[in-house]
C-alpha positions as semicolon CSV with decimal commas, in nm:
position;residue;x (nm);y (nm);z (nm)
1;M;-0,194;-0,489;1,266
2;G;0,080;-0,383;1,536
3;V;0,453;-0,471;1,555
4;S;0,573;-0,791;1,449
5;N;0,840;-1,027;1,618
6;S;1,139;-1,040;1,466
7;Y;1,449;-1,226;1,647
8;L;1,850;-1,195;1,617
9;S;2,132;-1,462;1,621
10;R;2,443;-1,362;1,802
11;T;2,600;-1,292;1,495
12;E;2,316;-1,013;1,412
13;V;2,328;-0,899;1,745
14;Q;2,694;-0,838;1,696
15;Q;2,647;-0,674;1,320
16;L;2,396;-0,446;1,503
17;L;2,591;-0,320;1,762
18;G;2,899;-0,308;1,604
19;V;3,114;-0,539;1,800
20;N;3,322;-0,868;1,779
21;P;3,227;-1,173;1,993
22;F;3,424;-1,025;2,323
23;G;3,293;-0,665;2,280
24;L;2,911;-0,896;2,299
25;W;3,104;-1,056;2,566
26;R;3,190;-0,746;2,794
27;L;2,924;-0,525;2,745
28;V;2,669;-0,814;2,831
29;R;2,910;-0,762;3,187
30;K;2,919;-0,387;3,182
31;Y;2,537;-0,347;3,131
32;D;2,275;-0,523;3,372
33;D;2,010;-0,422;3,174
34;F;2,141;-0,550;2,859
35;P;1,864;-0,812;2,695
36;R;1,895;-1,171;2,764
37;P;1,859;-1,412;2,502
38;T;1,597;-1,631;2,455
39;E;1,484;-1,960;2,291
40;S;1,460;-1,965;1,922
41;P;1,112;-2,013;1,799
42;K;1,261;-2,198;1,477
43;E;1,668;-2,270;1,555
44;P;1,826;-2,462;1,832
45;E;2,045;-2,189;1,871
46;E;1,979;-1,866;2,112
47;V;1,839;-1,574;2,003
48;W;1,766;-1,294;2,120
49;D;1,436;-1,042;2,080
50;G;1,549;-0,796;1,794
51;F;1,321;-0,471;1,929
52;Q;1,456;-0,523;2,298
53;V;1,847;-0,478;2,155
54;Y;1,749;-0,237;1,947
55;R;1,529;-0,039;2,187
56;W;1,844;-0,086;2,405
57;A;2,066;0,059;2,205
58;A;1,868;0,356;2,159
59;H;1,835;0,423;2,510
60;T;2,220;0,350;2,592
61;P;2,436;0,655;2,524
62;E;2,740;0,419;2,389
63;F;2,539;0,233;2,120
64;A;2,242;0,535;2,073
65;Q;2,329;0,613;1,679
66;R;2,280;0,227;1,658
67;G;1,950;0,206;1,791
68;A;1,569;0,263;1,710
69;V;1,583;0,634;1,528
70;L;1,236;0,735;1,661
71;L;1,353;0,589;2,049
72;R;1,688;0,786;2,066
73;P;1,691;1,136;2,265
74;L;1,507;1,376;2,063
75;P;1,841;1,653;2,034
76;E;1,776;1,949;2,224
77;D;1,641;2,218;2,059
78;V;1,569;2,047;1,730
79;A;1,562;2,244;1,433
80;P;1,205;2,213;1,296
81;G;1,156;2,011;0,951
82;R;1,001;2,046;0,628
83;W;0,734;1,880;0,449
84;A;0,881;1,742;0,116
85;G;0,578;1,636;-0,047
86;Y;0,493;1,258;-0,130
87;K;0,577;0,973;-0,205
88;D;0,383;0,664;-0,376
89;T;0,535;0,339;-0,238
90;V;0,474;-0,057;-0,268
91;R;0,142;-0,006;-0,007
92;G;-0,013;0,320;-0,113
93;P;0,114;0,698;-0,092
94;A;0,299;0,819;0,213
95;L;0,394;1,212;0,321
96;D;0,811;1,263;0,381
97;W;0,938;1,517;0,631
98;H;1,301;1,600;0,624
99;T;1,396;1,620;0,982
100;A;1,714;1,672;1,190
101;L;1,720;1,256;1,233
102;G;1,707;1,194;0,870
103;T;1,359;1,159;0,630
104;I;1,083;1,016;0,824
105;R;0,794;0,874;0,559
106;L;0,476;0,815;0,730
107;V;0,245;0,604;0,513
108;H;-0,146;0,661;0,625
109;C;-0,220;0,243;0,672
110;D;-0,252;0,008;0,933
111;D;-0,189;-0,345;0,778
112;R;0,160;-0,411;0,885
113;V;0,319;-0,212;0,623
114;A;0,614;-0,012;0,753
115;T;0,903;-0,332;0,722
116;D;0,741;-0,373;0,361
117;I;0,830;-0,025;0,313
118;A;1,135;0,055;0,475
119;T;1,269;-0,278;0,308
120;E;1,161;-0,180;-0,051
121;V;1,299;0,171;-0,033
122;A;1,628;0,010;0,160
123;G;1,658;-0,256;-0,166
124;R;1,628;0,045;-0,356
125;G;1,953;0,177;-0,269
126;N;1,739;0,476;-0,052
127;P;1,737;0,761;-0,320
128;D;1,549;0,969;-0,076
129;G;1,744;0,906;0,245
130;V;1,486;0,763;0,419
131;A;1,568;0,703;0,784
132;V;1,232;0,554;0,892
133;V;0,933;0,463;0,789
134;C;0,623;0,484;1,011
135;A;0,259;0,345;0,994
136;L;-0,066;0,386;1,220
137;Y;-0,085;0,106;1,448
138;G;-0,446;0,126;1,437
139;D;-0,536;0,281;1,805
140;M;-0,470;0,615;1,962
141;S;-0,145;0,663;2,217
142;F;-0,090;0,964;2,410
143;H;0,019;1,196;2,197
144;G;-0,179;1,113;1,870
145;P;-0,245;0,798;1,675
146;A;-0,024;0,535;1,754
147;L;0,273;0,456;1,470
148;V;0,443;0,134;1,409
149;A;0,802;0,196;1,275
150;A;1,073;0,032;1,097
151;D;1,408;0,202;1,025
152;T;1,548;0,138;0,655
153;A;1,912;0,041;0,858
154;H;1,722;-0,277;0,974
155;P;1,397;-0,273;0,838
156;G;1,271;-0,641;0,984
157;I;1,269;-0,495;1,333
158;E;0,972;-0,275;1,400
159;Y;0,894;-0,099;1,730
160;E;0,629;0,127;1,827
161;A;0,676;0,519;1,785
162;D;0,534;0,840;1,915
163;W;0,313;1,049;1,670
164;G;0,423;1,348;1,910
165;D;0,774;1,271;1,880
166;V;0,733;1,259;1,506
167;A;0,563;1,565;1,498
168;A;0,808;1,775;1,699
169;L;1,098;1,650;1,461
170;A;0,860;1,780;1,127
171;G;0,841;2,076;1,292
172;Q;0,430;2,056;1,220
173;D;0,137;1,910;1,317
174;L;0,070;1,583;1,107
175;P;-0,219;1,503;0,916
176;W;-0,466;1,200;0,967
177;W;-0,767;1,029;0,783
178;P;-1,029;0,833;0,868
179;D;-1,029;0,487;0,760
180;L;-1,321;0,515;0,551
181;L;-1,138;0,846;0,394
182;R;-0,761;0,726;0,375
183;L;-0,816;0,761;-0,013
184;P;-0,491;0,806;-0,216
185;H;-0,585;1,089;-0,425
186;L;-0,663;1,270;-0,124
187;I;-0,333;1,217;0,061
188;R;-0,144;1,314;-0,233
189;A;-0,335;1,617;-0,278
190;W;-0,292;1,752;0,102
191;E;-0,034;2,035;0,184
192;P;0,019;2,174;0,500
193;G;-0,217;2,421;0,611
194;A;-0,500;2,292;0,410
195;P;-0,811;2,284;0,564
196;A;-0,991;1,938;0,577
197;V;-1,141;1,837;0,262
198;V;-1,472;1,732;0,220
199;A;-1,500;1,424;0,077
200;K;-1,760;1,127;-0,030
201;V;-1,741;0,775;0,151
202;P;-1,694;0,531;-0,096
203;A;-1,917;0,254;-0,081
204;N;-1,833;-0,085;0,030
205;D;-1,851;-0,422;-0,191
206;N;-2,147;-0,485;-0,002
207;E;-2,360;-0,140;-0,095
208;K;-2,280;-0,213;-0,409
209;I;-2,418;-0,542;-0,443
210;L;-2,785;-0,358;-0,312
211;R;-2,779;-0,074;-0,536
212;R;-2,724;-0,319;-0,825
213;V;-3,049;-0,550;-0,734
214;V;-3,219;-0,117;-0,670
215;G;-3,129;-0,091;-1,054
216;N;-3,189;-0,418;-1,164
217;D;-3,595;-0,452;-1,317
218;A;-3,575;-0,834;-1,245
219;F;-3,699;-0,764;-0,914
220;D;-4,020;-0,641;-0,770
221;V;-4,115;-0,324;-0,573
222;T;-4,073;-0,478;-0,250
223;S;-3,735;-0,640;-0,326
224;H;-3,607;-0,270;-0,415
225;L;-3,719;-0,151;-0,121
226;A;-3,563;-0,389;0,092
227;A;-3,219;-0,371;-0,076
228;T;-3,234;-0,011;-0,077
229;D;-3,339;0,020;0,277
230;M;-3,025;-0,222;0,388
231;A;-2,790;-0,030;0,141
232;N;-2,865;0,317;0,321
233;D;-2,786;0,167;0,643
234;I;-2,451;0,048;0,495
235;R;-2,372;0,403;0,388
236;N;-2,514;0,559;0,747
237;N;-2,325;0,364;0,943
238;R;-1,970;0,406;0,743
239;I;-2,036;0,760;0,766
240;D;-2,078;0,743;1,109
241;A;-1,790;0,515;1,123
242;A;-1,548;0,777;0,971
243;L;-1,753;1,089;1,164
244;H;-1,656;0,881;1,512
245;D;-1,244;0,840;1,381
246;N;-1,255;1,201;1,388
247;E;-1,396;1,275;1,713
248;I;-1,135;0,974;1,848
249;F;-0,826;1,068;1,696
250;G;-0,907;1,476;1,652
251;K;-0,978;1,530;2,053
252;E;-0,760;1,663;2,259
253;G;-0,480;1,486;2,440
254;H;-0,392;1,378;2,748
255;G;-0,294;1,664;2,992
256;E;-0,313;2,019;2,911
257;R;-0,129;2,012;2,567
258;R;-0,371;1,903;2,259
259;N;-0,264;1,639;2,012
260;P;-0,024;1,750;1,741
261;V;-0,332;1,583;1,512
262;V;-0,453;1,781;1,184
263;I;-0,806;1,637;1,071
264;A;-0,719;1,619;0,672
265;A;-1,047;1,491;0,557
266;V;-1,439;1,513;0,703
267;P;-1,699;1,282;0,530
268;D;-1,956;1,442;0,307
269;T;-2,292;1,463;0,518
270;G;-2,487;1,620;0,257
271;H;-2,740;1,390;0,260
272;H;-2,708;1,200;0,601
273;P;-2,892;0,993;0,732
274;L;-3,000;0,839;0,442
275;R;-3,371;0,709;0,530
276;S;-3,352;0,348;0,655
277;D;-3,538;0,139;0,939
278;G;-3,888;0,106;0,712
279;D;-4,190;-0,090;0,755
280;R;-4,056;-0,483;0,886
281;Q;-4,340;-0,660;0,638
282;V;-4,239;-0,472;0,375
283;L;-3,880;-0,542;0,421
284;E;-3,934;-0,896;0,504
285;A;-4,129;-0,915;0,179
286;G;-3,872;-0,790;-0,022
287;W;-3,617;-1,040;0,112
288;L;-3,882;-1,335;0,063
289;G;-3,898;-1,225;-0,336
290;L;-3,503;-1,232;-0,344
291;A;-3,435;-1,535;-0,134
292;L;-3,712;-1,708;-0,369
293;S;-3,545;-1,567;-0,704
294;T;-3,263;-1,750;-0,901
295;H;-3,087;-1,402;-1,027
296;P;-2,712;-1,448;-0,948
297;D;-2,741;-1,058;-0,770
298;A;-3,013;-1,261;-0,573
299;V;-2,768;-1,464;-0,441
300;A;-2,553;-1,131;-0,340
301;A;-2,780;-0,996;-0,187
302;I;-2,898;-1,256;0,026
303;E;-2,542;-1,334;0,150
304;V;-2,493;-0,978;0,249
305;A;-2,828;-1,012;0,420
306;V;-2,727;-1,323;0,601
307;G;-2,413;-1,168;0,733
308;R;-2,551;-0,788;0,833
309;Q;-2,918;-0,876;0,919
310;P;-3,031;-1,231;0,914
311;D;-3,320;-1,109;1,095
312;L;-3,524;-1,007;0,838
313;L;-3,466;-1,318;0,615
314;P;-3,761;-1,599;0,596
315;F;-3,537;-1,857;0,773
316;G;-3,389;-1,942;1,077
317;A;-3,039;-2,132;1,192
318;L;-2,826;-2,341;0,947
319;T;-2,871;-2,696;1,046
320;E;-2,700;-2,994;0,894
321;V;-2,831;-3,377;0,958
322;P;-2,653;-3,680;0,840
323;V;-2,891;-3,886;0,617
324;R;-2,953;-4,224;0,760
325;P;-3,195;-4,442;0,689
326;G;-3,466;-4,544;0,936
327;A;-3,355;-4,198;1,129
328;I;-3,678;-3,956;1,197
329;S;-3,534;-3,699;0,947
330;E;-3,615;-3,959;0,689
331;R;-3,978;-3,934;0,782
332;W;-3,922;-3,601;0,683
333;A;-3,746;-3,635;0,375
334;H;-3,998;-3,831;0,215
335;R;-4,224;-3,522;0,231
336;L;-3,963;-3,288;0,065
337;T;-4,026;-3,186;-0,307
338;M;-3,734;-3,155;-0,567
339;C;-3,680;-2,829;-0,689
340;D;-3,447;-2,636;-0,919
341;P;-3,206;-2,420;-0,694
342;T;-3,319;-2,070;-0,579
343;A;-3,102;-1,788;-0,430
344;A;-3,155;-1,921;-0,084
345;H;-3,026;-2,295;-0,193
346;V;-2,699;-2,115;-0,301
347;V;-2,650;-1,942;-0,013
348;L;-2,731;-2,233;0,198
349;A;-2,454;-2,433;-0,007
350;Q;-2,211;-2,202;0,104
351;G;-1,965;-2,345;-0,155
352;K;-2,042;-2,700;-0,076
353;K;-2,141;-2,945;-0,356
354;A;-2,543;-3,014;-0,430
355;E;-2,656;-3,334;-0,521
356;A;-2,996;-3,226;-0,537
357;F;-3,241;-2,903;-0,421
358;F;-3,552;-2,955;-0,241
359;L;-3,837;-2,726;-0,052
360;D;-3,994;-2,822;0,250
361;P;-4,375;-2,786;0,139
362;L;-4,479;-2,713;0,516
363;T;-4,224;-2,495;0,619
364;D;-4,118;-2,366;0,289
365;M;-3,776;-2,414;0,373
366;P;-3,494;-2,450;0,133
367;V;-3,314;-2,779;0,169
368;L;-3,054;-2,977;-0,021
369;R;-2,850;-3,250;0,017
370;T;-2,469;-3,250;0,037
371;V;-2,195;-3,480;0,127
372;A;-1,970;-3,350;0,441
373;D;-1,619;-3,284;0,436
374;H;-1,481;-3,542;0,684
375;D;-1,605;-3,848;0,563
376;G;-1,775;-3,859;0,216
377;K;-2,081;-3,935;0,345
378;Q;-2,422;-3,767;0,255
379;L;-2,568;-3,490;0,489
380;W;-2,902;-3,269;0,488
381;R;-2,863;-2,943;0,521
382;F;-3,127;-2,664;0,567
383;Y;-3,280;-2,365;0,699
384;A;-3,450;-2,427;1,041
385;P;-3,772;-2,275;1,038
386;L;-3,877;-1,940;1,265
387;S;-4,195;-2,067;1,298
388;L;-4,427;-2,402;1,271
389;P;-4,780;-2,436;1,046
390;A;-5,016;-2,555;1,382
391;G;-5,351;-2,522;1,277
392;D;-5,543;-2,655;1,578
393;A;-5,241;-2,875;1,663
394;E;-5,029;-2,936;1,936
395;L;-4,660;-3,068;2,023
396;A;-4,655;-3,440;2,085
397;S;-4,303;-3,499;2,112
398;V;-3,937;-3,350;2,089
399;V;-3,715;-3,606;1,894
400;L;-3,319;-3,541;1,961
401;H;-3,154;-3,617;1,637
402;H;-2,813;-3,439;1,548
403;T;-3,123;-3,121;1,589
404;V;-3,435;-3,075;1,761
405;W;-3,728;-3,237;1,612
406;V;-4,113;-3,154;1,708
407;T;-4,377;-3,413;1,633
408;T;-4,739;-3,299;1,611
409;S;-5,091;-3,396;1,705
410;D;-5,189;-3,422;1,406
411;G;-4,927;-3,599;1,243
412;H;-4,655;-3,410;1,137
413;L;-4,267;-3,370;1,159
414;H;-4,082;-3,049;1,179
415;P;-3,718;-2,913;1,256
416;A;-3,770;-2,721;1,582
417;P;-3,785;-2,397;1,456
418;C;-3,458;-2,119;1,559
419;T;-3,360;-1,798;1,506
420;P;-3,100;-1,727;1,271
421;S;-2,797;-1,668;1,507
422;E;-2,863;-1,968;1,765
423;H;-2,846;-2,352;1,734
424;L;-3,057;-2,655;1,889
425;W;-2,877;-2,873;2,081
426;W;-2,891;-3,085;2,386
427;G;-2,647;-3,295;2,637
428;N;-2,359;-3,172;2,811
429;G;-2,188;-2,845;2,724
430;Y;-1,882;-2,864;2,947
431;G;-2,043;-2,574;3,123
432;D;-2,298;-2,421;2,897
433;R;-2,652;-2,537;2,884
434;P;-2,862;-2,619;2,596
435;S;-3,129;-2,332;2,725
436;E;-3,179;-2,242;2,399
437;A;-3,348;-2,574;2,296
438;A;-3,503;-2,574;2,618
439;T;-3,693;-2,211;2,572
440;V;-3,812;-2,341;2,221
441;I;-3,941;-2,635;2,390
442;N;-4,106;-2,451;2,627
443;L;-4,247;-2,152;2,404
444;L;-4,412;-2,484;2,203
445;L;-4,579;-2,600;2,451
446;D;-4,817;-2,334;2,530
447;D;-4,852;-2,248;2,162
448;L;-4,729;-2,441;1,850
449;A;-4,713;-2,165;1,616
450;A;-4,527;-1,951;1,831
451;T;-4,197;-1,761;1,740
452;P;-3,915;-1,802;1,936
453;N;-3,723;-1,540;2,090
454;L;-3,398;-1,647;2,200
455;R;-3,265;-1,316;2,352
456;E;-3,313;-1,411;2,699
457;H;-3,257;-1,795;2,632
458;W;-3,107;-1,829;3,010
459;N;-3,421;-1,747;3,182
460;A;-3,561;-2,135;3,029
461;P;-3,738;-2,321;3,280
462;K;-3,443;-2,499;3,491
463;G;-3,619;-2,867;3,479
464;L;-3,675;-2,872;3,111
465;T;-3,280;-2,711;3,079
466;A;-3,194;-2,994;3,315
467;L;-3,373;-3,277;3,111
468;L;-3,171;-3,108;2,768
469;N;-2,855;-3,132;2,940
470;E;-2,859;-3,523;2,985
471;D;-2,627;-3,685;2,715
472;H;-2,956;-3,855;2,531
473;K;-2,857;-4,099;2,266
474;Q;-2,961;-3,991;1,879
475;G;-3,281;-4,047;1,812
476;T;-3,432;-4,016;2,173
477;E;-3,792;-3,921;2,173
478;L;-3,933;-3,685;2,477
479;T;-4,299;-3,701;2,529
480;R;-4,545;-3,420;2,571
481;S;-4,622;-3,590;2,920
482;T;-4,275;-3,618;2,997
483;L;-4,147;-3,225;2,872
484;L;-4,461;-3,073;3,097
485;H;-4,333;-3,270;3,364
486;A;-3,992;-3,177;3,355
487;R;-4,096;-2,804;3,296
488;M;-4,262;-2,850;3,683
489;T;-4,015;-3,016;3,808
490;P;-3,710;-2,787;3,969
491;P;-3,391;-2,951;3,902
492;R;-3,230;-3,178;4,222
493;T;-2,945;-2,965;4,373
494;R;-2,606;-3,174;4,440
C-alpha cells in the first residue's frame, strides 16, 4: 500500500511542463523551489522525482494546470459536483463524481490500484472524461481515509490526495466501506442518502476449511468441537475488525469539523459473538485427533491451527538436525518407528520432499527424513515435544547438537521440549542470549516431566544463560553437575 515512486527524465520533465530545453533552464533559475535532480536508480543520466515536479507545478500559478489535479488550489465557491454512478474497472467497481475539475473516480480498494486504473482509462481513450483516479491508502488522514491519486494525464505519477478536498469537489460526504465489507455488489448498489447496509461478513479461506471439517463425518465429535471453536473465533475476530474499522474511519475528525465520511455498510451482528474458547482439554484432544488423521481436510485444518493457535496442537517447535553417523541424533533415530504419513507429517514437511515418515514412540512426535535445500544432504525434520515422559527419572545431561538434547537417568534420550513459537540454541547470539534453552534446562533439572513456559524466558538463571552463551562445539555434553553448578554461579562481570 502507499504511493509508488516515479522518476522523470529531462525530456519527460519538459513534456510535463510544456517547455523546451531553454525553458527548463530558465525556470530552474527563476524558481528557487524547483525540485533538484537526483541520481537515477537505473539509468546513468540525472532524473527528477516525478511526484515532486508534479506537486511543484500544481502549487506554481504559471504551471498549475499542468500539475497534479487534486493538489491545485481549489476554486473559490466551487460548484458542488454530482454523483455519476458506478463503473466497473480492472480492479473492481468504482464510484464517479462529476466535479469542477473533471470526473473523479474513487476506487474502494487499497492495493496500489490508482495507477493501474488511470492507465487503463487513458489507454481506452478516456470515454468518461475521468480527470483523476483515487484509491484508498489504507490509513487515516486528517479529513478522512487517506487517498492515493493518479491523474489520467500522467497515470504513472502517484500522489497523496485529501479526502476532504474530494468531498468538497463532490459536494457531499463520500461513502466508505470497512475492508471486510468492501464487496462489489454493495458498492454497485450504493446511492447518495442510502442508509448503511447491514451485511454478513464473508468467511475467509481459513474459516471455510474449518467449517468443512465440522461437516465431515470422517472426524469424531471432539475434532468437530475443536474446528468449530477456532472457526467461531475467526468469525468473531472478523466481525470485530469490521466494527473497529467503522469506529475509526467514521469518527469525528480533527478540530470542530467532522470527517465527511458516510459509513456505507455495517457487519451483521445478529449472532455475534459466537461461542469460542471452549474447554482446553477437549480442544487439545480434538486437534490431536486431526493431527493423527490421514484425511486431506485434516491437513488443511492443521495448517490453519499452526498459523493461528499452535499452542492447541500436540507438538512444539519445528526442528531440523542433519543426519550424521555417530552424532547423538543417531542414537535417537534408532528408536523411531516408520509409519504412514499423518496430517501432522504433511504439515511438518511444508512442501519439502520426504524420504520416509516416522513416529517417536516415547513422545508421539512426528518425524520425517528429507534433504536440505542448500546442499542436498539428509536432514531429520521433527516437532519438539511439549514435555518429556519421565517416570522416576531425572535429567542426567544435556547434549548440544543443532538443538538441545536431554539424556535421562533411566537411559533415554530426547530432543528437549520447547513451545511451538520458540527455538532452543546456544552460542553467541550477537547481543541475544540463549535464555530459552536456559529456561528449559532449569525447569527439567527440577522436574523432568515439566512443560516449559517460555513467556518470561529472560528471567532464566544468569549462570545457566552464561554457560549456554559460550560457543560450545557440536556434540558438547554438559553433565547434570555442570548444569547445577552453573545455575548456582552468578556470571562474572567484565
